[in-house]
Backbone and ligand atoms as CSV (ligand in chain L), in Angstrom:
chain,resi,resn,atom,element,x,y,z
A,1,MET,N,N,137.954,9.660,93.480
A,1,MET,CA,C,138.454,10.938,94.007
A,1,MET,C,C,139.937,10.856,94.357
A,2,HIS,N,N,140.603,11.983,94.278
A,2,HIS,CA,C,142.036,11.998,94.577
A,2,HIS,C,C,142.321,12.963,95.724
A,3,ASN,N,N,141.666,12.715,96.826
A,3,ASN,CA,C,141.816,13.630,97.961
A,3,ASN,C,C,143.260,13.725,98.446
A,4,ARG,N,N,143.912,12.575,98.464
A,4,ARG,CA,C,145.299,12.573,98.930
A,4,ARG,C,C,146.160,13.451,98.020
A,5,ASP,N,N,145.957,13.302,96.729
A,5,ASP,CA,C,146.708,14.106,95.770
A,5,ASP,C,C,146.436,15.590,95.975
A,6,ALA,N,N,145.167,15.917,96.257
A,6,ALA,CA,C,144.795,17.315,96.435
A,6,ALA,C,C,145.539,17.930,97.606
A,7,VAL,N,N,145.596,17.217,98.712
A,7,VAL,CA,C,146.302,17.730,99.884
A,7,VAL,C,C,147.778,17.906,99.566
A,8,PHE,N,N,148.313,16.892,98.897
A,8,PHE,CA,C,149.718,16.922,98.509
A,8,PHE,C,C,149.995,18.130,97.617
A,9,LEU,N,N,149.110,18.354,96.655
A,9,LEU,CA,C,149.258,19.487,95.750
A,9,LEU,C,C,149.223,20.821,96.501
A,10,GLU,N,N,148.310,20.903,97.464
A,10,GLU,CA,C,148.195,22.148,98.227
A,10,GLU,C,C,149.474,22.466,98.988
A,11,ASP,N,N,150.099,21.406,99.509
A,11,ASP,CA,C,151.358,21.621,100.229
A,11,ASP,C,C,152.432,22.132,99.281
A,12,LEU,N,N,152.422,21.562,98.089
A,12,LEU,CA,C,153.433,21.949,97.113
A,12,LEU,C,C,153.178,23.327,96.534
A,13,CYS,N,N,151.899,23.654,96.433
A,13,CYS,CA,C,151.508,24.839,95.685
A,13,CYS,C,C,150.636,25.755,96.545
A,14,PRO,N,N,151.245,26.693,97.253
A,14,PRO,CA,C,150.487,27.582,98.142
A,14,PRO,C,C,149.388,28.357,97.418
A,15,LYS,N,N,149.578,28.587,96.116
A,15,LYS,CA,C,148.580,29.341,95.358
A,15,LYS,C,C,147.226,28.640,95.381
A,16,LEU,N,N,147.277,27.314,95.307
A,16,LEU,CA,C,146.050,26.530,95.322
A,16,LEU,C,C,145.332,26.724,96.651
A,17,ARG,N,N,146.109,26.760,97.723
A,17,ARG,CA,C,145.576,26.944,99.058
A,17,ARG,C,C,144.920,28.323,99.164
A,18,VAL,N,N,145.571,29.330,98.615
A,18,VAL,CA,C,145.030,30.683,98.649
A,18,VAL,C,C,143.726,30.739,97.851
A,19,ARG,N,N,143.720,30.050,96.706
A,19,ARG,CA,C,142.525,30.082,95.882
A,19,ARG,C,C,141.344,29.453,96.618
A,20,ARG,N,N,141.589,28.351,97.284
A,20,ARG,CA,C,140.513,27.700,98.048
A,20,ARG,C,C,140.039,28.593,99.177
A,21,TRP,N,N,140.985,29.273,99.800
A,21,TRP,CA,C,140.645,30.174,100.906
A,21,TRP,C,C,139.767,31.312,100.383
A,22,ARG,N,N,140.160,31.877,99.243
A,22,ARG,CA,C,139.366,32.964,98.655
A,22,ARG,C,C,137.971,32.475,98.289
A,23,GLN,N,N,137.885,31.274,97.734
A,23,GLN,CA,C,136.582,30.713,97.376
A,23,GLN,C,C,135.711,30.550,98.621
A,24,SER,N,N,136.337,30.153,99.727
A,24,SER,CA,C,135.556,29.952,100.949
A,24,SER,C,C,135.025,31.289,101.462
A,25,LEU,N,N,135.798,32.361,101.289
A,25,LEU,CA,C,135.323,33.691,101.690
A,25,LEU,C,C,134.072,34.057,100.893
A,26,HIS,N,N,134.128,33.812,99.587
A,26,HIS,CA,C,132.979,34.132,98.734
A,26,HIS,C,C,131.760,33.314,99.146
A,27,SER,N,N,131.994,32.069,99.510
A,27,SER,CA,C,130.861,31.196,99.830
A,27,SER,C,C,130.170,31.643,101.116
A,28,PHE,N,N,130.913,32.281,102.021
A,28,PHE,CA,C,130.303,32.746,103.277
A,28,PHE,C,C,129.154,33.713,103.015
A,29,THR,N,N,129.360,34.620,102.078
A,29,THR,CA,C,128.341,35.647,101.825
A,29,THR,C,C,127.409,35.243,100.686
A,30,GLY,N,N,127.464,33.972,100.248
A,30,GLY,CA,C,126.642,33.571,99.119
A,30,GLY,C,C,127.095,34.288,97.861
A,31,LYS,N,N,128.413,34.523,97.762
A,31,LYS,CA,C,129.030,35.187,96.606
A,31,LYS,C,C,128.465,36.578,96.362
A,32,SER,N,N,128.201,37.306,97.446
A,32,SER,CA,C,127.747,38.682,97.249
A,32,SER,C,C,128.690,39.658,97.945
A,33,CYS,N,N,128.791,40.833,97.354
A,33,CYS,CA,C,129.667,41.892,97.850
A,33,CYS,C,C,129.218,42.300,99.254
A,34,ILE,N,N,130.167,42.386,100.182
A,34,ILE,CA,C,129.814,42.700,101.564
A,34,ILE,C,C,129.351,44.154,101.697
A,35,PHE,N,N,129.741,44.999,100.754
A,35,PHE,CA,C,129.380,46.419,100.817
A,35,PHE,C,C,128.017,46.703,100.182
A,36,CYS,N,N,127.782,46.158,98.974
A,36,CYS,CA,C,126.583,46.542,98.233
A,36,CYS,C,C,125.654,45.386,97.896
A,37,GLY,N,N,126.097,44.154,98.087
A,37,GLY,CA,C,125.226,43.013,97.847
A,37,GLY,C,C,125.245,42.479,96.423
A,38,LYS,N,N,125.977,43.152,95.522
A,38,LYS,CA,C,126.100,42.637,94.155
A,38,LYS,C,C,127.023,41.420,94.159
A,39,PRO,N,N,127.049,40.671,93.033
A,39,PRO,CA,C,127.924,39.491,92.999
A,39,PRO,C,C,129.384,39.851,93.313
A,40,SER,N,N,129.995,39.110,94.204
A,40,SER,CA,C,131.387,39.393,94.580
A,40,SER,C,C,132.321,38.750,93.573
A,41,GLU,N,N,133.192,39.566,93.016
A,41,GLU,CA,C,134.128,39.060,92.008
A,41,GLU,C,C,135.565,39.169,92.474
A,42,SER,N,N,135.756,39.724,93.672
A,42,SER,CA,C,137.117,39.921,94.152
A,42,SER,C,C,137.137,39.863,95.675
A,43,ILE,N,N,138.344,39.862,96.215
A,43,ILE,CA,C,138.516,39.911,97.661
A,43,ILE,C,C,139.135,41.266,98.000
A,44,ASP,N,N,138.500,41.972,98.909
A,44,ASP,CA,C,138.982,43.301,99.271
A,44,ASP,C,C,139.602,43.287,100.667
A,45,HIS,N,N,140.716,44.021,100.805
A,45,HIS,CA,C,141.331,44.170,102.125
A,45,HIS,C,C,140.644,45.330,102.849
A,46,VAL,N,N,140.012,45.075,103.996
A,46,VAL,CA,C,139.331,46.129,104.744
A,46,VAL,C,C,140.356,47.198,105.126
A,47,VAL,N,N,141.437,46.785,105.760
A,47,VAL,CA,C,142.583,47.683,105.935
A,47,VAL,C,C,143.519,47.401,104.759
A,48,PRO,N,N,143.714,48.396,103.890
A,48,PRO,CA,C,144.515,48.154,102.683
A,48,PRO,C,C,145.908,47.623,102.997
A,49,GLN,N,N,146.406,46.782,102.105
A,49,GLN,CA,C,147.744,46.232,102.298
A,49,GLN,C,C,148.786,47.337,102.383
A,50,SER,N,N,148.524,48.441,101.666
A,50,SER,CA,C,149.466,49.560,101.683
A,50,SER,C,C,149.528,50.204,103.067
A,51,ARG,N,N,148.515,49.936,103.900
A,51,ARG,CA,C,148.512,50.473,105.270
A,51,ARG,C,C,148.765,49.377,106.291
A,52,GLY,N,N,149.347,48.303,105.831
A,52,GLY,CA,C,149.728,47.238,106.755
A,52,GLY,C,C,148.665,46.188,106.976
A,53,GLY,N,N,147.561,46.245,106.202
A,53,GLY,CA,C,146.508,45.244,106.344
A,53,GLY,C,C,147.005,43.869,105.919
A,54,LEU,N,N,146.625,42.849,106.682
A,54,LEU,CA,C,147.103,41.503,106.404
A,54,LEU,C,C,146.120,40.722,105.539
A,55,SER,N,N,146.654,39.731,104.839
A,55,SER,CA,C,145.804,38.851,104.036
A,55,SER,C,C,145.307,37.696,104.898
A,56,ILE,N,N,144.492,38.032,105.879
A,56,ILE,CA,C,143.888,37.016,106.724
A,56,ILE,C,C,142.373,37.162,106.627
A,57,THR,N,N,141.663,36.131,107.020
A,57,THR,CA,C,140.199,36.131,106.893
A,57,THR,C,C,139.581,37.376,107.517
A,58,GLU,N,N,140.066,37.781,108.690
A,58,GLU,CA,C,139.484,38.923,109.398
A,58,GLU,C,C,139.617,40.235,108.629
A,59,ASN,N,N,140.575,40.302,107.720
A,59,ASN,CA,C,140.794,41.557,106.995
A,59,ASN,C,C,140.396,41.460,105.522
A,60,CYS,N,N,139.881,40.319,105.104
A,60,CYS,CA,C,139.567,40.120,103.698
A,60,CYS,C,C,138.092,39.802,103.521
A,61,VAL,N,N,137.408,40.627,102.737
A,61,VAL,CA,C,135.972,40.445,102.548
A,61,VAL,C,C,135.644,40.323,101.060
A,62,PRO,N,N,134.595,39.564,100.724
A,62,PRO,CA,C,134.166,39.482,99.329
A,62,PRO,C,C,133.628,40.831,98.877
A,63,ALA,N,N,134.059,41.298,97.728
A,63,ALA,CA,C,133.594,42.584,97.206
A,63,ALA,C,C,133.442,42.493,95.698
A,64,CYS,N,N,132.526,43.298,95.157
A,64,CYS,CA,C,132.408,43.353,93.704
A,64,CYS,C,C,133.567,44.204,93.171
A,65,LEU,N,N,133.824,44.103,91.895
A,65,LEU,CA,C,134.943,44.843,91.301
A,65,LEU,C,C,134.734,46.348,91.426
A,66,SER,N,N,133.469,46.763,91.318
A,66,SER,CA,C,133.153,48.181,91.406
A,66,SER,C,C,133.541,48.742,92.778
A,67,CYS,N,N,133.109,48.094,93.847
A,67,CYS,CA,C,133.440,48.559,95.201
A,67,CYS,C,C,134.942,48.466,95.448
A,68,ASN,N,N,135.526,47.352,95.063
A,68,ASN,CA,C,136.941,47.129,95.300
A,68,ASN,C,C,137.784,48.201,94.598
A,69,GLY,N,N,137.449,48.476,93.337
A,69,GLY,CA,C,138.214,49.447,92.571
A,69,GLY,C,C,137.989,50.864,93.066
A,70,ASP,N,N,136.733,51.167,93.410
A,70,ASP,CA,C,136.380,52.504,93.858
A,70,ASP,C,C,137.003,52.809,95.221
A,71,LYS,N,N,136.993,51.824,96.090
A,71,LYS,CA,C,137.531,51.992,97.442
A,71,LYS,C,C,139.048,52.162,97.386
A,72,SER,N,N,139.674,51.376,96.524
A,72,SER,CA,C,141.115,51.457,96.331
A,72,SER,C,C,141.869,51.388,97.655
A,73,ASP,N,N,142.689,52.388,97.958
A,73,ASP,CA,C,143.509,52.347,99.170
A,73,ASP,C,C,142.883,53.092,100.350
A,74,THR,N,N,141.612,53.459,100.214
A,74,THR,CA,C,140.942,54.162,101.306
A,74,THR,C,C,140.599,53.184,102.427
A,75,GLU,N,N,140.531,53.704,103.646
A,75,GLU,CA,C,140.095,52.870,104.762
A,75,GLU,C,C,138.625,52.537,104.528
A,76,ALA,N,N,138.254,51.257,104.676
A,76,ALA,CA,C,136.945,50.759,104.245
A,76,ALA,C,C,135.772,51.532,104.848
A,77,PHE,N,N,135.818,51.818,106.128
A,77,PHE,CA,C,134.656,52.443,106.768
A,77,PHE,C,C,134.484,53.901,106.339
A,78,ASP,N,N,135.587,54.619,106.195
A,78,ASP,CA,C,135.531,55.996,105.682
A,78,ASP,C,C,134.882,56.015,104.310
A,79,TRP,N,N,135.367,55.103,103.465
A,79,TRP,CA,C,134.857,55.038,102.102
A,79,TRP,C,C,133.386,54.613,102.095
A,80,TYR,N,N,133.057,53.591,102.857
A,80,TYR,CA,C,131.731,53.001,102.808
A,80,TYR,C,C,130.654,53.994,103.266
A,81,ARG,N,N,130.981,54.766,104.291
A,81,ARG,CA,C,130.011,55.715,104.831
A,81,ARG,C,C,129.590,56.757,103.788
A,82,ARG,N,N,130.429,57.019,102.810
A,82,ARG,CA,C,130.116,58.020,101.786
A,82,ARG,C,C,129.328,57.453,100.610
A,83,GLN,N,N,129.082,56.143,100.607
A,83,GLN,CA,C,128.414,55.533,99.459
A,83,GLN,C,C,126.891,55.633,99.576
A,84,ARG,N,N,126.252,55.717,98.408
A,84,ARG,CA,C,124.791,55.806,98.382
A,84,ARG,C,C,124.155,54.540,98.938
A,85,PHE,N,N,124.809,53.407,98.725
A,85,PHE,CA,C,124.242,52.135,99.171
A,85,PHE,C,C,124.650,51.782,100.600
A,86,TYR,N,N,125.205,52.780,101.326
A,86,TYR,CA,C,125.622,52.528,102.706
A,86,TYR,C,C,124.470,51.948,103.528
A,87,ASP,N,N,124.750,50.896,104.255
A,87,ASP,CA,C,123.759,50.262,105.112
A,87,ASP,C,C,124.436,49.969,106.454
A,88,PRO,N,N,123.935,50.585,107.555
A,88,PRO,CA,C,124.596,50.404,108.850
A,88,PRO,C,C,124.679,48.938,109.272
A,89,ARG,N,N,123.715,48.136,108.815
A,89,ARG,CA,C,123.759,46.708,109.178
A,89,ARG,C,C,124.944,46.034,108.510
A,90,ARG,N,N,125.234,46.456,107.283
A,90,ARG,CA,C,126.411,45.904,106.593
A,90,ARG,C,C,127.704,46.379,107.264
A,91,ALA,N,N,127.708,47.649,107.681
A,91,ALA,CA,C,128.886,48.173,108.379
A,91,ALA,C,C,129.140,47.371,109.652
A,92,MET,N,N,128.051,47.064,110.373
A,92,MET,CA,C,128.180,46.243,111.584
A,92,MET,C,C,128.695,44.853,111.238
A,93,ALA,N,N,128.206,44.343,110.111
A,93,ALA,CA,C,128.638,43.011,109.669
A,93,ALA,C,C,130.141,42.990,109.398
A,94,ILE,N,N,130.632,44.078,108.785
A,94,ILE,CA,C,132.063,44.145,108.480
A,94,ILE,C,C,132.878,44.217,109.781
A,95,ARG,N,N,132.363,44.991,110.739
A,95,ARG,CA,C,133.028,45.052,112.060
A,95,ARG,C,C,133.107,43.657,112.686
A,96,ALA,N,N,131.969,42.965,112.647
A,96,ALA,CA,C,131.923,41.621,113.242
A,96,ALA,C,C,132.889,40.691,112.518
A,97,TRP,N,N,132.933,40.826,111.199
A,97,TRP,CA,C,133.855,40.020,110.370
A,97,TRP,C,C,135.290,40.266,110.815
A,98,MET,N,N,135.623,41.548,111.026
A,98,MET,CA,C,136.995,41.890,111.433
A,98,MET,C,C,137.324,41.384,112.833
A,99,ASP,N,N,136.260,41.268,113.651
A,99,ASP,CA,C,136.461,40.713,114.992
A,99,ASP,C,C,136.582,39.195,114.957
A,100,GLY,N,N,136.403,38.619,113.768
A,100,GLY,CA,C,136.472,37.174,113.633
A,100,GLY,C,C,135.159,36.481,113.954
A,101,ASP,N,N,134.101,37.265,114.159
A,101,ASP,CA,C,132.796,36.689,114.467
A,101,ASP,C,C,131.976,36.575,113.175
A,102,LEU,N,N,132.351,35.606,112.344
A,102,LEU,CA,C,131.696,35.462,111.043
A,102,LEU,C,C,130.229,35.098,111.196
A,103,ARG,N,N,129.912,34.374,112.253
A,103,ARG,CA,C,128.539,33.965,112.475
A,103,ARG,C,C,127.643,35.199,112.615
A,104,LEU,N,N,128.076,36.136,113.437
A,104,LEU,CA,C,127.325,37.385,113.617
A,104,LEU,C,C,127.314,38.192,112.316
A,105,ALA,N,N,128.462,38.241,111.654
A,105,ALA,CA,C,128.564,38.995,110.400
A,105,ALA,C,C,127.544,38.489,109.382
A,106,LEU,N,N,127.440,37.165,109.259
A,106,LEU,CA,C,126.520,36.600,108.262
A,106,LEU,C,C,125.071,36.862,108.642
A,107,ARG,N,N,124.782,36.841,109.944
A,107,ARG,CA,C,123.420,37.117,110.383
A,107,ARG,C,C,123.039,38.566,110.028
A,108,LEU,N,N,123.964,39.487,110.232
A,108,LEU,CA,C,123.711,40.890,109.892
A,108,LEU,C,C,123.544,41.067,108.382
A,109,LEU,N,N,124.340,40.329,107.610
A,109,LEU,CA,C,124.241,40.433,106.150
A,109,LEU,C,C,122.904,39.893,105.655
A,110,GLN,N,N,122.431,38.816,106.269
A,110,GLN,CA,C,121.127,38.260,105.885
A,110,GLN,C,C,120.025,39.277,106.164
A,111,TRP,N,N,120.187,39.957,107.276
A,111,TRP,CA,C,119.227,40.968,107.694
A,111,TRP,C,C,119.228,42.130,106.692
A,112,ALA,N,N,120.420,42.487,106.221
A,112,ALA,CA,C,120.557,43.623,105.304
A,112,ALA,C,C,120.112,43.274,103.892
A,113,GLN,N,N,120.150,41.994,103.554
A,113,GLN,CA,C,119.781,41.565,102.202
A,113,GLN,C,C,118.301,41.846,101.957
A,114,PRO,N,N,117.958,42.698,100.991
A,114,PRO,CA,C,116.563,43.097,100.774
A,114,PRO,C,C,115.638,41.922,100.470
A,115,ASN,N,N,116.072,41.004,99.644
A,115,ASN,CA,C,115.298,39.765,99.505
A,115,ASN,C,C,116.136,38.642,100.112
A,116,ASN,N,N,115.456,37.630,100.559
A,116,ASN,CA,C,116.171,36.574,101.260
A,116,ASN,C,C,116.584,35.430,100.346
A,117,SER,N,N,116.747,35.755,99.066
A,117,SER,CA,C,117.051,34.700,98.110
A,117,SER,C,C,118.404,34.047,98.379
A,118,ASN,N,N,119.285,34.779,99.051
A,118,ASN,CA,C,120.614,34.224,99.326
A,118,ASN,C,C,120.645,33.371,100.586
A,119,LYS,N,N,119.589,33.425,101.328
A,119,LYS,CA,C,119.548,32.777,102.632
A,119,LYS,C,C,119.954,31.304,102.563
A,120,GLU,N,N,119.402,30.612,101.584
A,120,GLU,CA,C,119.651,29.170,101.501
A,120,GLU,C,C,121.108,28.874,101.169
A,121,LYS,N,N,121.739,29.806,100.449
A,121,LYS,CA,C,123.098,29.544,99.972
A,121,LYS,C,C,124.145,29.753,101.060
A,122,ILE,N,N,123.797,30.524,102.082
A,122,ILE,CA,C,124.790,30.819,103.112
A,122,ILE,C,C,124.946,29.617,104.040
A,123,PRO,N,N,126.152,29.075,104.090
A,123,PRO,CA,C,126.349,27.863,104.890
A,123,PRO,C,C,126.389,28.190,106.376
A,124,SER,N,N,125.949,27.244,107.177
A,124,SER,CA,C,126.105,27.434,108.615
A,124,SER,C,C,127.556,27.128,108.959
A,125,ILE,N,N,128.049,27.805,109.944
A,125,ILE,CA,C,129.479,27.712,110.250
A,125,ILE,C,C,129.688,26.944,111.549
A,126,SER,N,N,130.573,26.001,111.498
A,126,SER,CA,C,130.866,25.264,112.727
A,126,SER,C,C,131.939,26.013,113.502
A,127,THR,N,N,131.798,25.986,114.818
A,127,THR,CA,C,132.677,26.797,115.665
A,127,THR,C,C,134.106,26.284,115.681
A,128,ASP,N,N,134.292,25.015,115.346
A,128,ASP,CA,C,135.652,24.483,115.440
A,128,ASP,C,C,136.442,24.673,114.144
A,129,GLN,N,N,135.867,25.417,113.214
A,129,GLN,CA,C,136.612,25.686,111.989
A,129,GLN,C,C,137.795,26.613,112.284
A,130,ASP,N,N,138.795,26.539,111.456
A,130,ASP,CA,C,140.029,27.276,111.706
A,130,ASP,C,C,139.995,28.641,111.025
A,131,TRP,N,N,139.734,29.674,111.808
A,131,TRP,CA,C,139.636,31.013,111.221
A,131,TRP,C,C,140.976,31.727,111.168
A,132,THR,N,N,141.989,31.073,111.632
A,132,THR,CA,C,143.297,31.723,111.665
A,132,THR,C,C,144.083,31.438,110.381
A,133,LEU,N,N,143.428,30.718,109.466
A,133,LEU,CA,C,144.081,30.381,108.203
A,133,LEU,C,C,144.608,31.647,107.522
A,134,GLN,N,N,145.841,31.607,107.132
A,134,GLN,CA,C,146.451,32.782,106.508
A,134,GLN,C,C,146.757,32.531,105.056
A,135,ALA,N,N,146.688,33.580,104.290
A,135,ALA,CA,C,147.126,33.492,102.904
A,135,ALA,C,C,148.640,33.429,102.886
A,136,ALA,N,N,149.176,32.554,102.096
A,136,ALA,CA,C,150.625,32.392,102.072
A,136,ALA,C,C,151.273,33.558,101.362
L,1,ZN,ZN,ZN,129.992,46.083,95.829
């Protein structure tokens, strides 16, 4: 293994760091869209960047391309409430996510998931993890 090289590379190349961060976001939800539960293929800004939303964990959620594209620059909750697949438990999960309480968010998402097939894939989160990690 070349762990030392990897760290060195990350310092040199912020893009690599961002990619790992995005991958970790997807892994939290078991690679499923936070809005509809389909496979997440993108990262969506809950508060759009055009409205000052930051690229931080609290404002970035895994989303499928359909939700991400459809939502576009709309405020996430306004948009989500109008969707056929709206689920109040998911809305609560997104709120918890924005509050930085990923543990609660994931519990709500598990609850909202119609089958529990994703349950095993969702990792348990240690409290000392660094949630303030920012996208460069
Ligand atoms: Zn979706």
